[in-house]
C-alpha positions, -999 to 999 in steps of 0.1 A, spaced: 0 0 0 14 33 -10 6 67 5 6 97 -17 25 129 -8 -4 148 9 -14 119 30 22 113 40 26 149 51 -6 147 72 6 115 89 40 129 96 27 162 110 3 146 134 16 147 169 7 130 201 -7 152 229 22 144 251 46 155 224 29 189 222 31 193 259 68 182 258 75 210 234 61 235 259 82 219 287 113 222 266 104 258 257 99 267 294 133 253 302 150 268 272 136 303 277 135 303 315 97 309 316 75 304 347 44 282 347 22 313 345 41 326 315 38 293 297 0 292 304 -3 328 291 16 319 259 -5 288 253 -37 309 258 -24 334 234 -19 306 208 19 310 206 40 283 190 66 269 215 90 262 186 90 298 175 95 315 209 132 319 201 124 344 174 105 366 199 132 363 226 156 392 229 192 380 229 203 413 244 215 425 210 185 447 205 182 470 235 148 484 224 132 449 224 113 435 254 124 402 269 102 372 260 87 371 295 78 408 295 64 404 259 41 375 268 28 394 299 23 426 278 4 408 251 -17 388 276 -27 420 294 -35 437 262 -57 409 249 -74 396 281 -73 428 302 -59 410 333 -23 405 344 -24 367 346 -48 337 343 -72 330 371 -61 295 378 -26 286 369 -16 250 363 18 236 353 21 215 321 30 184 342 -1 189 364 -23 194 333 -9 161 318 -15 143 351 -51 154 352 -57 145 316 -43 110 322 -65 106 353 -95 116 333 -86 92 305 -82 63 330 -116 72 346 -133 72 312 -117 38 304 -128 24 337 -164 35 332 -165 21 296 -152 -12 310 -179 -12 336 -206 -5 311 -193 -32 288 -194 -57 317 -229 -48 327 -243 -46 291 -244 -83 281 
């Protein structure tokens, strides 16, 4: 079975949810961001792989640091300094995993009771 070019690209670009979260964890470490700033960037729809372009490497004195820029744009868009409830990426992954396990358990229970 042969996959044509467009299908191959679609399959190659598809990522697992944990991989997306891992990109945010790596970006947090690479750019020295706090959990709050990562959550703000995610809510703003920023791409973790492109944060380096926005980061000031102290060669441009007029440019804000990445941390300040995220906070500035978040304030401008949402009108508040930070999200109401802050959750780390790891905590978010743990809760998603627990929810998934609970869903699986309830499905198993339904399948056992059904016949």
